[in-house]
DRENDO-1510 file (C-alpha; in Angstrom, 1 decimal, always signed):
<recs>
REC; n; res; u; v; w
REC; 1; MET; -40.1; +52.6; +3.1 .
REC; 2; ILE; -39.4; +49.2; +1.6 .
REC; 3; ALA; -35.9; +49.2; +2.9 .
REC; 4; THR; -37.1; +50.1; +6.4 .
REC; 5; SER; -39.7; +47.3; +6.3 .
REC; 6; LEU; -37.1; +44.7; +5.2 .
REC; 7; LEU; -34.7; +45.8; +7.9 .
REC; 8; ALA; -37.5; +45.6; +10.5 .
REC; 9; LEU; -38.4; +42.1; +9.3 .
REC; 10; ALA; -34.7; +41.1; +9.5 .
REC; 11; SER; -34.5; +42.4; +13.1 .
REC; 12; LEU; -37.6; +40.5; +14.1 .
REC; 13; ILE; -36.1; +37.3; +12.7 .
REC; 14; VAL; -32.8; +38.0; +14.5 .
REC; 15; GLU; -34.7; +38.7; +17.7 .
REC; 16; ALA; -36.6; +35.4; +17.4 .
REC; 17; THR; -33.5; +33.3; +16.6 .
REC; 18; GLY; -31.1; +34.9; +18.9 .
REC; 19; GLN; -28.6; +35.6; +16.0 .
REC; 20; LEU; -26.3; +38.6; +15.6 .
REC; 21; SER; -27.3; +41.8; +13.8 .
REC; 22; PRO; -28.1; +41.6; +10.1 .
REC; 23; THR; -26.2; +43.3; +7.3 .
REC; 24; PHE; -28.4; +45.3; +4.9 .
REC; 25; SER; -27.6; +46.4; +1.3 .
REC; 26; ARG; -29.3; +47.5; -1.8 .
REC; 27; THR; -28.3; +47.3; -5.5 .
REC; 28; LEU; -29.7; +48.3; -8.9 .
REC; 29; SER; -30.5; +45.5; -11.4 .
REC; 30; ARG; -30.0; +45.9; -15.2 .
REC; 31; ASP; -33.6; +46.5; -15.8 .
REC; 32; GLY; -33.7; +49.4; -13.4 .
REC; 33; ARG; -35.3; +47.7; -10.4 .
REC; 34; CYS; -34.0; +48.2; -6.9 .
REC; 35; ILE; -32.9; +45.0; -5.1 .
REC; 36; TYR; -32.9; +45.1; -1.3 .
REC; 37; SER; -31.2; +42.3; +0.6 .
REC; 38; PHE; -29.9; +41.5; +4.1 .
REC; 39; THR; -27.5; +38.8; +5.5 .
REC; 40; VAL; -27.8; +37.1; +8.8 .
REC; 41; PRO; -24.8; +35.3; +10.2 .
REC; 42; SER; -25.1; +31.5; +10.0 .
REC; 43; PRO; -24.7; +29.3; +13.1 .
REC; 44; GLN; -21.1; +28.5; +12.0 .
REC; 45; GLU; -20.2; +32.2; +11.9 .
REC; 46; ALA; -22.0; +33.0; +15.1 .
REC; 47; SER; -20.2; +30.2; +17.0 .
REC; 48; CYS; -16.7; +31.4; +15.9 .
REC; 49; SER; -14.5; +32.8; +18.7 .
REC; 50; GLU; -13.2; +36.3; +18.5 .
REC; 51; ALA; -9.4; +36.5; +17.9 .
REC; 52; ALA; -8.8; +37.6; +21.5 .
REC; 53; GLU; -10.8; +34.7; +22.9 .
REC; 54; ALA; -9.1; +32.1; +20.6 .
REC; 55; LEU; -5.7; +33.5; +21.7 .
REC; 56; ALA; -6.6; +33.3; +25.3 .
REC; 57; ALA; -7.7; +29.7; +24.9 .
REC; 58; VAL; -4.5; +28.8; +23.1 .
REC; 59; ARG; -2.4; +30.4; +25.9 .
REC; 60; GLU; -4.4; +28.6; +28.6 .
REC; 61; LEU; -4.0; +25.3; +26.8 .
REC; 62; GLN; -0.2; +25.9; +26.5 .
REC; 63; THR; +0.1; +26.7; +30.2 .
REC; 64; TYR; -1.8; +23.5; +31.1 .
REC; 65; ARG; +0.3; +21.5; +28.6 .
REC; 66; THR; +3.5; +22.8; +30.2 .
REC; 67; ALA; +2.3; +21.7; +33.6 .
REC; 68; GLN; +1.5; +18.2; +32.2 .
REC; 69; GLN; +4.9; +17.9; +30.6 .
REC; 70; ARG; +6.6; +18.8; +33.9 .
REC; 71; ALA; +4.4; +16.2; +35.7 .
REC; 72; LEU; +5.5; +13.7; +33.0 .
REC; 73; GLU; +9.2; +14.5; +33.5 .
REC; 74; SER; +8.8; +14.0; +37.3 .
REC; 75; LEU; +6.9; +10.8; +36.7 .
REC; 76; GLY; +9.7; +9.6; +34.3 .
REC; 77; GLU; +12.3; +10.3; +37.0 .
REC; 78; ARG; +10.4; +8.3; +39.6 .
REC; 79; LEU; +10.1; +5.4; +37.2 .
REC; 80; ARG; +13.8; +5.4; +36.5 .
REC; 81; LEU; +14.5; +5.3; +40.2 .
REC; 82; LEU; +12.1; +2.5; +40.8 .
REC; 83; GLU; +13.2; +0.4; +37.8 .
REC; 84; ALA; +16.9; +0.8; +38.7 .
REC; 85; ASN; +18.5; -2.1; +40.6 .
REC; 86; PRO; +21.1; -0.9; +43.1 .
REC; 87; PRO; +24.4; -2.8; +43.3 .
REC; 88; GLY; +24.1; -6.0; +45.3 .
REC; 89; GLU; +20.3; -6.4; +45.0 .
REC; 90; SER; +18.4; -8.9; +43.0 .
REC; 91; LEU; +17.7; -8.3; +39.4 .
REC; 92; SER; +14.0; -8.6; +40.2 .
REC; 93; PRO; +12.4; -5.7; +42.2 .
REC; 94; ALA; +10.2; -6.4; +45.2 .
REC; 95; PRO; +6.5; -7.1; +44.5 .
REC; 96; LYS; +5.5; -3.8; +46.1 .
REC; 97; GLN; +8.1; -2.0; +43.9 .
REC; 98; GLN; +6.8; -3.9; +40.8 .
REC; 99; GLY; +3.3; -2.8; +41.4 .
REC; 100; GLU; +4.4; +0.8; +41.8 .
REC; 101; VAL; +6.4; +0.6; +38.5 .
REC; 102; ARG; +3.4; -0.7; +36.7 .
REC; 103; ARG; +1.1; +1.9; +38.2 .
REC; 104; LEU; +3.5; +4.7; +37.2 .
REC; 105; GLN; +3.9; +3.3; +33.7 .
REC; 106; MET; +0.1; +3.3; +33.2 .
REC; 107; GLU; +0.0; +6.9; +34.6 .
REC; 108; LYS; +2.8; +7.8; +32.2 .
REC; 109; LEU; +0.8; +6.4; +29.2 .
REC; 110; ASP; -2.2; +8.3; +30.3 .
REC; 111; LEU; -0.2; +11.6; +30.5 .
REC; 112; LEU; +1.2; +11.0; +27.0 .
REC; 113; ARG; -2.3; +10.5; +25.6 .
REC; 114; ARG; -3.5; +13.7; +27.2 .
REC; 115; LEU; -0.5; +15.6; +25.9 .
REC; 116; GLU; -1.2; +14.4; +22.4 .
REC; 117; ASN; -4.9; +15.4; +22.7 .
REC; 118; MET; -3.9; +18.9; +23.9 .
REC; 119; LYS; -1.5; +19.2; +20.9 .
REC; 120; GLN; -4.3; +18.4; +18.5 .
REC; 121; GLU; -6.7; +20.8; +20.3 .
REC; 122; ASN; -4.0; +23.5; +20.1 .
REC; 123; ILE; -3.6; +23.0; +16.3 .
REC; 124; HIS; -7.4; +23.1; +16.0 .
REC; 125; LEU; -7.7; +26.4; +17.9 .
REC; 126; ARG; -4.9; +28.1; +15.8 .
REC; 127; ALA; -6.5; +26.9; +12.5 .
REC; 128; LYS; -10.0; +27.9; +13.4 .
REC; 129; GLN; -11.2; +30.9; +11.3 .
REC; 130; CYS; -14.6; +32.4; +10.7 .
REC; 131; PRO; -16.0; +32.7; +7.1 .
REC; 132; ASP; -15.3; +36.0; +5.4 .
REC; 133; SER; -18.4; +38.2; +5.9 .
REC; 134; GLN; -17.5; +40.4; +2.9 .
REC; 135; GLN; -17.4; +37.3; +0.6 .
REC; 136; THR; -20.7; +36.2; +2.1 .
REC; 137; LEU; -22.2; +39.6; +1.3 .
REC; 138; GLN; -20.8; +39.5; -2.2 .
REC; 139; ASP; -22.3; +36.1; -2.8 .
REC; 140; SER; -25.7; +37.3; -1.8 .
REC; 141; HIS; -25.5; +40.2; -4.2 .
REC; 142; GLN; -24.5; +37.8; -7.0 .
REC; 143; GLY; -27.4; +35.6; -6.2 .
REC; 144; GLY; -29.7; +38.7; -6.5 .
REC; 145; ARG; -28.4; +39.5; -10.0 .
REC; 146; GLN; -29.0; +36.0; -11.2 .
REC; 147; GLY; -32.7; +36.2; -10.3 .
REC; 148; VAL; -32.6; +33.9; -7.3 .
REC; 149; SER; -34.5; +35.3; -4.3 .
REC; 150; SER; -33.4; +38.7; -3.3 .
REC; 151; LEU; -34.6; +38.1; +0.3 .
REC; 152; SER; -32.0; +35.5; +1.2 .
REC; 153; SER; -29.2; +34.6; +3.5 .
REC; 154; ARG; -26.2; +32.5; +2.6 .
REC; 155; GLN; -25.6; +29.3; +4.6 .
REC; 156; LYS; -22.7; +26.9; +4.3 .
REC; 157; THR; -23.3; +23.2; +4.3 .
REC; 158; GLN; -23.7; +22.0; +7.9 .
REC; 159; PRO; -23.3; +18.5; +9.3 .
REC; 160; ASP; -26.6; +16.8; +9.9 .
REC; 161; ARG; -27.4; +14.8; +13.1 .
REC; 162; GLY; -26.0; +11.7; +11.6 .
REC; 163; GLY; -22.6; +13.4; +11.2 .
REC; 164; GLU; -22.6; +13.4; +7.4 .
REC; 165; SER; -22.4; +16.6; +5.4 .
REC; 166; GLU; -25.3; +17.7; +3.2 .
REC; 167; SER; -24.2; +17.7; -0.4 .
REC; 168; LYS; -24.2; +21.0; -2.3 .
REC; 169; ASP; -25.6; +19.3; -5.3 .
REC; 170; SER; -29.1; +19.0; -4.0 .
REC; 171; PHE; -32.6; +20.4; -4.3 .
REC; 172; LYS; -34.0; +22.2; -1.2 .
REC; 173; ILE; -37.0; +24.5; -0.6 .
REC; 174; TYR; -36.8; +26.6; +2.5 .
REC; 175; ASN; -39.9; +28.0; +4.2 .
REC; 176; TRP; -39.8; +30.1; +7.4 .
REC; 177; SER; -41.3; +28.3; +10.4 .
REC; 178; PHE; -42.3; +30.3; +13.5 .
REC; 179; GLU; -42.6; +27.1; +15.4 .
REC; 180; ASN; -38.9; +26.4; +14.9 .
REC; 181; PRO; -36.9; +29.5; +15.9 .
REC; 182; GLY; -33.6; +28.1; +14.8 .
REC; 183; TYR; -31.5; +29.3; +11.9 .
REC; 184; GLN; -33.5; +29.1; +8.6 .
REC; 185; GLU; -32.8; +30.1; +5.0 .
REC; 186; LEU; -35.5; +32.0; +3.1 .
REC; 187; LYS; -35.0; +30.9; -0.5 .
REC; 188; SER; -35.5; +28.1; -3.0 .
REC; 189; GLU; -32.4; +26.8; -4.6 .
REC; 190; ILE; -31.9; +24.3; -7.4 .
REC; 191; THR; -28.6; +23.1; -8.7 .
REC; 192; GLU; -28.2; +21.1; -11.9 .
REC; 193; ILE; -26.1; +18.0; -11.6 .
REC; 194; PRO; -24.4; +16.4; -14.7 .
REC; 195; ALA; -25.4; +12.8; -15.2 .
REC; 196; SER; -21.7; +11.8; -15.3 .
REC; 197; ARG; -21.3; +13.1; -11.7 .
REC; 198; LEU; -24.2; +11.0; -10.6 .
REC; 199; ILE; -22.7; +7.9; -12.1 .
REC; 200; GLN; -19.3; +8.6; -10.4 .
REC; 201; ARG; -21.0; +9.1; -7.1 .
REC; 202; GLY; -22.9; +5.9; -7.4 .
REC; 203; ASP; -19.7; +4.0; -8.2 .
REC; 204; ALA; -18.0; +5.6; -5.1 .
REC; 205; ASP; -20.9; +4.5; -2.9 .
REC; 206; ARG; -20.6; +0.8; -3.9 .
REC; 207; PRO; -18.6; -1.5; -1.6 .
REC; 208; THR; -15.0; -1.9; -2.8 .
REC; 209; THR; -12.8; -4.9; -2.6 .
REC; 210; THR; -9.4; -3.2; -2.2 .
REC; 211; LEU; -7.2; -4.7; +0.4 .
REC; 212; GLN; -7.0; -1.6; +2.6 .
REC; 213; GLN; -10.7; -0.9; +2.6 .
REC; 214; SER; -11.7; -4.5; +3.2 .
REC; 215; SER; -9.4; -4.5; +6.3 .
REC; 216; GLY; -11.1; -1.4; +7.7 .
REC; 217; CYS; -8.0; +0.7; +8.4 .
REC; 218; GLY; -6.2; +3.6; +6.8 .
REC; 219; MET; -2.7; +5.2; +6.5 .
REC; 220; LEU; -0.3; +5.7; +9.3 .
REC; 221; GLU; -0.5; +9.4; +10.5 .
REC; 222; TRP; +1.3; +9.5; +13.9 .
REC; 223; VAL; +3.5; +7.5; +16.2 .
REC; 224; GLY; +3.7; +8.2; +19.9 .
REC; 225; GLU; +6.7; +8.1; +22.3 .
REC; 226; PRO; +8.2; +4.8; +23.2 .
REC; 227; VAL; +7.2; +3.1; +26.4 .
REC; 228; THR; +9.8; +0.6; +27.8 .
REC; 229; PHE; +8.6; -2.7; +29.2 .
REC; 230; GLN; +11.8; -4.8; +29.5 .
REC; 231; LYS; +15.6; -4.5; +29.3 .
REC; 232; ALA; +18.0; -7.3; +28.5 .
REC; 233; ASP; +20.6; -7.8; +31.2 .
REC; 234; ASN; +23.6; -9.1; +29.2 .
REC; 235; ILE; +25.3; -8.6; +25.8 .
REC; 236; VAL; +23.3; -11.3; +24.0 .
REC; 237; GLY; +20.2; -9.1; +24.3 .
REC; 238; LYS; +21.7; -6.0; +22.6 .
REC; 239; TYR; +19.7; -7.1; +19.5 .
REC; 240; GLY; +16.6; -9.1; +19.5 .
REC; 241; VAL; +12.9; -9.5; +18.7 .
REC; 242; TRP; +9.9; -9.6; +21.0 .
REC; 243; MET; +6.4; -10.6; +19.7 .
REC; 244; LYS; +2.7; -11.0; +20.4 .
REC; 245; ASP; +0.4; -13.2; +18.4 .
REC; 246; PRO; -2.4; -11.1; +16.8 .
REC; 247; GLU; -4.4; -14.3; +16.1 .
REC; 248; PRO; -3.3; -16.8; +18.9 .
REC; 249; ALA; -4.0; -20.5; +18.9 .
REC; 250; PRO; -4.7; -22.5; +22.1 .
REC; 251; PRO; -3.2; -22.8; +24.7 .
REC; 252; HIS; -1.9; -19.2; +24.1 .
REC; 253; ASN; -3.9; -16.0; +24.0 .
REC; 254; LYS; -3.3; -12.3; +23.1 .
REC; 255; GLU; -1.6; -11.7; +26.5 .
REC; 256; SER; +1.2; -14.1; +25.7 .
REC; 257; ILE; +4.6; -12.6; +24.8 .
REC; 258; TRP; +7.6; -14.2; +23.2 .
REC; 259; ARG; +11.2; -13.0; +23.0 .
REC; 260; ILE; +14.4; -14.0; +21.2 .
REC; 261; ASN; +17.9; -12.6; +22.0 .
REC; 262; THR; +19.7; -12.7; +18.6 .
REC; 263; VAL; +23.4; -11.9; +19.5 .
REC; 264; GLY; +25.4; -15.1; +18.9 .
REC; 265; THR; +26.3; -17.8; +16.4 .
REC; 266; ASP; +23.7; -20.4; +17.3 .
REC; 267; ILE; +20.4; -18.8; +18.4 .
REC; 268; ARG; +17.8; -21.4; +19.2 .
REC; 269; GLN; +16.1; -20.2; +22.5 .
REC; 270; LEU; +12.6; -18.9; +22.2 .
REC; 271; TYR; +11.3; -17.5; +25.6 .
REC; 272; GLU; +7.6; -17.5; +26.3 .
REC; 273; TYR; +5.9; -15.3; +28.9 .
REC; 274; ARG; +2.3; -15.8; +30.2 .
REC; 275; ASP; +1.5; -12.0; +30.2 .
REC; 276; LEU; +3.0; -8.6; +30.4 .
REC; 277; ASP; +3.5; -8.7; +34.1 .
REC; 278; GLN; +5.6; -11.8; +33.8 .
REC; 279; PHE; +7.5; -10.3; +30.9 .
REC; 280; MET; +8.3; -7.2; +32.9 .
REC; 281; ARG; +9.7; -9.4; +35.7 .
REC; 282; GLY; +11.9; -11.2; +33.3 .
REC; 283; TYR; +10.9; -14.7; +34.3 .
REC; 284; PRO; +9.9; -16.9; +31.3 .
REC; 285; ASN; +7.0; -19.3; +31.6 .
REC; 286; LYS; +8.7; -21.7; +29.1 .
REC; 287; VAL; +11.8; -21.9; +26.9 .
REC; 288; TYR; +11.6; -23.6; +23.5 .
REC; 289; MET; +14.8; -25.1; +21.9 .
REC; 290; LEU; +14.3; -24.6; +18.1 .
REC; 291; PRO; +15.5; -27.5; +15.8 .
REC; 292; GLU; +17.2; -25.0; +13.5 .
REC; 293; PRO; +19.1; -21.8; +14.5 .
REC; 294; ILE; +17.6; -18.3; +13.7 .
REC; 295; GLU; +19.1; -15.7; +11.5 .
REC; 296; SER; +18.8; -12.0; +12.7 .
REC; 297; THR; +15.7; -10.2; +14.0 .
REC; 298; GLY; +13.1; -10.8; +11.2 .
REC; 299; SER; +11.0; -13.4; +13.0 .
REC; 300; VAL; +7.2; -13.1; +13.7 .
REC; 301; ILE; +4.6; -15.2; +15.6 .
REC; 302; TYR; +1.2; -15.7; +13.9 .
REC; 303; ARG; -1.6; -18.2; +14.5 .
REC; 304; GLY; +0.4; -20.3; +16.9 .
REC; 305; SER; +3.5; -20.6; +14.8 .
REC; 306; LEU; +6.9; -18.9; +14.8 .
REC; 307; TYR; +8.0; -17.9; +11.3 .
REC; 308; TYR; +11.7; -17.3; +10.9 .
REC; 309; GLN; +14.7; -17.5; +8.6 .
REC; 310; LYS; +17.1; -20.4; +9.0 .
REC; 311; ARG; +20.7; -19.3; +9.8 .
REC; 312; ARG; +23.0; -18.9; +6.8 .
REC; 313; SER; +20.2; -19.6; +4.2 .
REC; 314; ARG; +17.3; -18.1; +2.4 .
REC; 315; THR; +15.0; -20.8; +3.8 .
REC; 316; LEU; +11.9; -19.8; +5.7 .
REC; 317; LEU; +10.6; -22.1; +8.5 .
REC; 318; ARG; +7.3; -22.4; +10.2 .
REC; 319; TYR; +7.7; -23.8; +13.7 .
REC; 320; GLU; +4.5; -24.8; +15.5 .
REC; 321; MET; +4.8; -24.1; +19.2 .
REC; 322; LYS; +2.0; -26.5; +20.3 .
REC; 323; THR; +3.8; -29.6; +18.8 .
REC; 324; GLU; +7.3; -28.0; +19.0 .
REC; 325; THR; +8.1; -29.1; +15.4 .
REC; 326; ILE; +8.9; -27.5; +12.1 .
REC; 327; LEU; +5.9; -28.0; +9.9 .
REC; 328; VAL; +7.0; -26.2; +6.7 .
REC; 329; ARG; +10.4; -25.4; +5.0 .
REC; 330; LYS; +10.4; -23.1; +2.0 .
REC; 331; ASP; +13.2; -21.3; +0.1 .
REC; 332; LEU; +12.6; -17.7; -0.8 .
REC; 333; PRO; +13.6; -17.6; -4.5 .
REC; 334; ASN; +16.6; -15.4; -5.4 .
REC; 335; ALA; +16.5; -13.6; -2.1 .
REC; 336; GLY; +19.8; -12.2; -0.9 .
REC; 337; TYR; +21.0; -13.3; +2.6 .
REC; 338; ARG; +23.9; -13.1; +5.0 .
REC; 339; GLY; +24.6; -9.4; +4.5 .
REC; 340; VAL; +24.0; -9.0; +0.7 .
REC; 341; TYR; +21.0; -6.7; +1.0 .
REC; 342; PRO; +20.5; -5.9; +4.7 .
REC; 343; TYR; +19.0; -2.8; +6.4 .
REC; 344; SER; +21.4; +0.1; +7.0 .
REC; 345; TRP; +22.2; -1.2; +10.6 .
REC; 346; GLY; +23.5; -4.5; +9.3 .
REC; 347; GLY; +22.9; -7.6; +11.4 .
REC; 348; TYR; +22.2; -9.9; +8.4 .
REC; 349; THR; +18.8; -8.4; +8.1 .
REC; 350; ASP; +18.3; -9.3; +4.5 .
REC; 351; ILE; +15.0; -11.1; +5.1 .
REC; 352; ASP; +12.3; -9.6; +7.3 .
REC; 353; LEU; +8.9; -11.2; +8.0 .
REC; 354; ALA; +5.9; -9.1; +9.0 .
REC; 355; VAL; +2.2; -9.5; +10.0 .
REC; 356; ASP; -0.6; -7.1; +9.5 .
REC; 357; GLU; -4.4; -7.1; +9.1 .
REC; 358; LEU; -4.1; -9.0; +5.8 .
REC; 359; GLY; -1.8; -11.8; +7.0 .
REC; 360; LEU; +1.8; -12.8; +6.6 .
REC; 361; TRP; +4.4; -10.9; +4.5 .
REC; 362; VAL; +8.2; -11.0; +3.8 .
REC; 363; THR; +10.5; -8.2; +2.6 .
REC; 364; TYR; +13.9; -8.8; +1.0 .
REC; 365; SER; +15.8; -8.0; -2.2 .
REC; 366; THR; +17.3; -9.8; -5.2 .
REC; 367; ASN; +19.9; -9.3; -7.8 .
REC; 368; GLN; +17.1; -8.8; -10.3 .
REC; 369; ALA; +15.7; -5.9; -8.1 .
REC; 370; GLN; +19.3; -4.5; -7.8 .
REC; 371; GLY; +18.9; -4.0; -4.1 .
REC; 372; ALA; +15.4; -2.5; -4.1 .
REC; 373; ILE; +13.0; -3.8; -1.5 .
REC; 374; VAL; +10.8; -6.7; -2.7 .
REC; 375; ILE; +7.5; -7.5; -0.9 .
REC; 376; SER; +5.9; -10.9; -1.0 .
REC; 377; LYS; +2.5; -11.9; +0.4 .
REC; 378; LEU; +2.8; -15.4; +1.8 .
REC; 379; ASP; +0.3; -18.2; +2.6 .
REC; 380; SER; +0.7; -18.7; +6.3 .
REC; 381; ASN; +0.1; -22.4; +6.1 .
REC; 382; THR; +2.3; -23.4; +3.2 .
REC; 383; LEU; +4.7; -20.4; +2.9 .
REC; 384; GLU; +3.9; -20.3; -0.8 .
REC; 385; THR; +4.2; -16.8; -2.4 .
REC; 386; GLU; +0.8; -15.4; -3.3 .
REC; 387; GLN; +1.9; -12.1; -4.9 .
REC; 388; THR; +5.1; -10.1; -5.2 .
REC; 389; TRP; +5.8; -6.3; -5.6 .
REC; 390; THR; +9.1; -4.6; -6.4 .
REC; 391; THR; +9.5; -1.1; -5.0 .
REC; 392; ALA; +11.9; +1.7; -5.8 .
REC; 393; ILE; +13.1; +2.0; -2.2 .
REC; 394; ARG; +16.7; +0.9; -1.7 .
REC; 395; ARG; +16.9; -1.7; +1.1 .
REC; 396; ARG; +20.3; -0.5; +2.4 .
REC; 397; SER; +19.1; +3.1; +2.6 .
REC; 398; VAL; +16.5; +2.4; +5.3 .
REC; 399; ALA; +17.0; +1.2; +8.9 .
REC; 400; ASN; +13.9; -1.0; +9.2 .
REC; 401; SER; +10.4; -1.6; +7.9 .
REC; 402; PHE; +6.9; -2.9; +8.9 .
REC; 403; MET; +3.6; -3.6; +7.3 .
REC; 404; ILE; +0.2; -2.0; +8.1 .
REC; 405; CYS; -2.9; -2.8; +6.1 .
REC; 406; GLY; -0.9; -3.9; +3.1 .
REC; 407; THR; +1.3; -0.8; +3.1 .
REC; 408; LEU; +5.1; -1.0; +3.7 .
REC; 409; TYR; +6.5; +1.7; +6.0 .
REC; 410; THR; +10.3; +2.4; +6.2 .
REC; 411; LEU; +12.4; +4.0; +9.0 .
REC; 412; ASN; +15.2; +6.3; +7.9 .
REC; 413; SER; +17.6; +5.8; +10.8 .
REC; 414; TYR; +18.2; +3.2; +13.5 .
REC; 415; SER; +20.5; +5.5; +15.6 .
REC; 416; ASN; +19.2; +9.1; +15.3 .
REC; 417; HIS; +17.1; +10.0; +18.4 .
REC; 418; ASN; +14.7; +11.9; +16.2 .
REC; 419; ALA; +14.3; +9.6; +13.3 .
REC; 420; ILE; +11.3; +9.6; +10.8 .
REC; 421; ILE; +9.2; +7.2; +8.9 .
REC; 422; ASN; +10.2; +8.3; +5.4 .
REC; 423; PHE; +8.4; +6.1; +2.8 .
REC; 424; ALA; +5.2; +4.2; +2.4 .
REC; 425; TYR; +4.7; +1.7; -0.4 .
REC; 426; ASN; +1.0; +0.8; -1.0 .
REC; 427; THR; +0.7; -2.7; -2.5 .
REC; 428; ASN; -2.9; -1.9; -3.5 .
REC; 429; THR; -2.0; +1.0; -5.8 .
REC; 430; ASN; +1.6; +0.0; -6.5 .
REC; 431; SER; +2.7; +3.5; -5.5 .
REC; 432; THR; +5.3; +5.1; -3.2 .
REC; 433; LYS; +4.6; +8.1; -1.0 .
REC; 434; VAL; +7.2; +10.3; +0.8 .
REC; 435; LEU; +6.4; +10.7; +4.5 .
REC; 436; ASN; +7.8; +12.7; +7.4 .
REC; 437; ILE; +6.3; +11.0; +10.5 .
REC; 438; PRO; +8.5; +11.5; +13.7 .
REC; 439; PHE; +9.8; +8.3; +15.2 .
REC; 440; GLU; +11.9; +8.3; +18.4 .
REC; 441; ASN; +14.8; +6.0; +18.8 .
REC; 442; ARG; +15.2; +6.6; +22.5 .
REC; 443; TYR; +18.1; +4.3; +23.1 .
REC; 444; ARG; +19.9; +5.0; +19.7 .
REC; 445; TYR; +20.1; +1.5; +18.3 .
REC; 446; ASN; +16.9; +0.1; +16.9 .
REC; 447; SER; +17.4; -3.4; +15.5 .
REC; 448; MET; +13.7; -4.5; +15.2 .
REC; 449; THR; +10.4; -2.7; +14.4 .
REC; 450; ASP; +7.2; -4.7; +13.9 .
REC; 451; TYR; +3.5; -3.9; +13.9 .
REC; 452; ASN; +0.8; -5.7; +16.0 .
REC; 453; PRO; -2.5; -5.5; +14.1 .
REC; 454; ALA; -4.6; -6.8; +17.1 .
REC; 455; GLU; -3.5; -3.9; +19.4 .
REC; 456; LYS; -2.6; -1.3; +16.7 .
REC; 457; LYS; +0.8; -0.8; +18.2 .
REC; 458; ILE; +4.4; -0.9; +17.1 .
REC; 459; LEU; +6.9; -3.1; +19.0 .
REC; 460; ALA; +10.6; -2.4; +18.7 .
REC; 461; TRP; +14.0; -3.6; +20.2 .
REC; 462; ASP; +16.2; -0.5; +20.8 .
REC; 463; ASN; +19.7; -1.2; +22.3 .
REC; 464; PHE; +18.8; -3.9; +24.9 .
REC; 465; ASN; +15.4; -2.3; +25.5 .
REC; 466; MET; +12.0; -3.7; +24.4 .
REC; 467; VAL; +9.6; -0.8; +23.7 .
REC; 468; MET; +6.1; -0.1; +22.4 .
REC; 469; TYR; +4.6; +2.8; +20.5 .
REC; 470; ASP; +1.0; +4.0; +20.2 .
REC; 471; ILE; +0.0; +4.9; +16.7 .
REC; 472; ARG; -2.9; +6.6; +14.9 .
REC; 473; LEU; -4.3; +5.6; +11.5 .
REC; 474; SER; -6.4; +7.7; +9.2 .
REC; 475; LYS; -10.1; +7.0; +8.8 .
REC; 476; VAL; -11.1; +5.0; +5.7 .
</recs>
């Protein structure tokens, strides 16, 4: 009679809430009393897709993704035809053709983003699983044996409206409300929390002063496919560096672009472009003649100045573009140069400057470090070294590197089409992490890889071609 009444009550609750059928069970306690209990699926379980439904969704997504990939291939072919210059024609396409190229490039970027979103949705659908109903039933039986309410249903922690998860270490009293027909749990539950855990949680909630957290960004998780914006038209542009200033100074802005072709023995030309459109046309707005020649592809532009290594020396220079003068000269103590500790591709890349959310950096190596990568944080005004870290990553074993949020990332190959970002050195924790993030060297000779913190993108120079990559960072 009691069992029938309990099951009837469960059915009434299910009918009022619109949930699935309850599971009823009875057990015998140690003192000889009968314990009757039933379990109602939580909203999380009720919302789970059946296996056939999930499989159908995955197949439908794969079909749509295949169609999008075909559209992307077709779009790429149209772009190649438009960007090509037939023999005898001008190096610059007609204005109408330029507009069509830009429109198709933007459409290509949009398709790439949609394909990545579908990839993530596919992974989510395959990984989505419902909670084990047998384990849920067993948990409810265990709760009855311990003297907690025998008339209960188990509920996993659900996100609240603010998007934060409710802690399991909490005190809750649940009462049935007929005015609110949503899912409700009929039990009182108290969980004891050790004082040490409360102290740890309080410490975790306090604002931290670490470099990564203060900058508001996380670790690199994904790098997209490269998008080509310009191609050098002669041999001096096989290697080079192209740059955008993340914190520009007047008269420049974040649309301004600079480029240096670095093949030659006396590199002094710095090309300035007003915006991306002018850059893609290949017509510079201005050409600066640098007082001292540049060594290799390690230059950066930051806060209105070009920072670069003077040819055949370990001297760093700060060249202010507004006044067209060198404001600061500073030797990098003990740094190898002129092919002593270069990247694996060579090119006298012993010294490489970088910019991220935290400011100006330089990577190099010394005899004391025995060829391992050394990282120094620099004062952008004086080029004085603020702090230095020595890693365990061999400089000659990596093809290039860049900084994001105080973390150094290295590339394993400059020529493999399917390269990877293989190491990350965190200057905040002084630790190295092995990575396996795919990175495409589309043109098979990547001589420059830099990060732009203002746009959250990676710029690279790959075998005459100036390309850009979208990235994704983890949440802090």
